[in-house]
C-alpha positions in Angstrom: -30.2 -26.1 24.1 -30.8 -27.7 20.7 -32.7 -24.6 19.2 -29.3 -23.0 20.0 -26.9 -25.4 18.4 -29.7 -25.4 15.5 -29.4 -21.6 14.9 -26.1 -21.7 15.3 -25.9 -24.6 12.7 -27.5 -22.6 10.2 -26.0 -19.6 10.8 -23.1 -21.0 9.7 -24.7 -22.8 6.6 -25.9 -18.9 5.5 -22.4 -17.5 5.5 -20.7 -20.1 2.6 -21.8 -19.0 -1.2 -20.7 -21.2 -3.9 -18.9 -19.5 -6.5 -20.0 -20.2 -9.9 -16.5 -19.6 -11.6 -13.0 -19.7 -11.0 -12.7 -16.0 -11.1 -15.8 -15.7 -8.3 -13.4 -18.5 -6.1 -10.3 -16.0 -6.3 -10.8 -12.3 -5.1 -8.3 -10.5 -7.0 -9.0 -7.0 -6.6 -6.8 -5.4 -9.0 -4.3 -6.9 -12.0 -1.2 -4.7 -13.0 0.3 -5.2 -17.0 3.8 -6.5 -15.2 1.9 -9.4 -13.6 1.9 -8.2 -10.2 -2.0 -8.8 -8.9 -3.5 -8.0 -5.3 -6.0 -10.1 -3.6 -6.9 -8.7 -0.5 -4.2 -7.2 0.8 -1.5 -9.1 0.0 0.8 -9.0 -3.4 1.4 -11.8 -5.7 4.0 -11.6 -8.9 3.2 -13.9 -12.1 5.9 -15.1 -14.6 4.6 -16.0 -18.4 6.7 -17.6 -20.5 7.2 -16.7 -24.2 7.7 -20.4 -25.2 8.6 -23.3 -23.9 9.8 -26.8 -25.5 8.6 -29.8 -23.9 10.0 -32.2 -26.5 12.7 -34.2 -26.1 15.6 -34.2 -28.7 16.1 -37.7 -30.2 19.8 -38.3 -29.4 21.5 -41.7 -29.9 23.8 -42.9 -27.3 27.2 -44.7 -28.3 
C-alpha cells in the first residue's frame, strides 16, 4: 500500500514543469495584429489604449 502511494506521489511530481518565464506560463498559440489571440481552443481579445492621462487636473472649487 505504501509503495503504491509513493509511486502515485512520484508521478504527480513528474507531471509539473516550472515555467522559466511568463511567456512559458501562458500557452498562447496564435496572435493576430488586431489583438485577438488563441490559447488552447479558446480565443480572447486585447485592447490597446494609445494614451491614458492619469493626472488629475488641479481645479480650485469655490
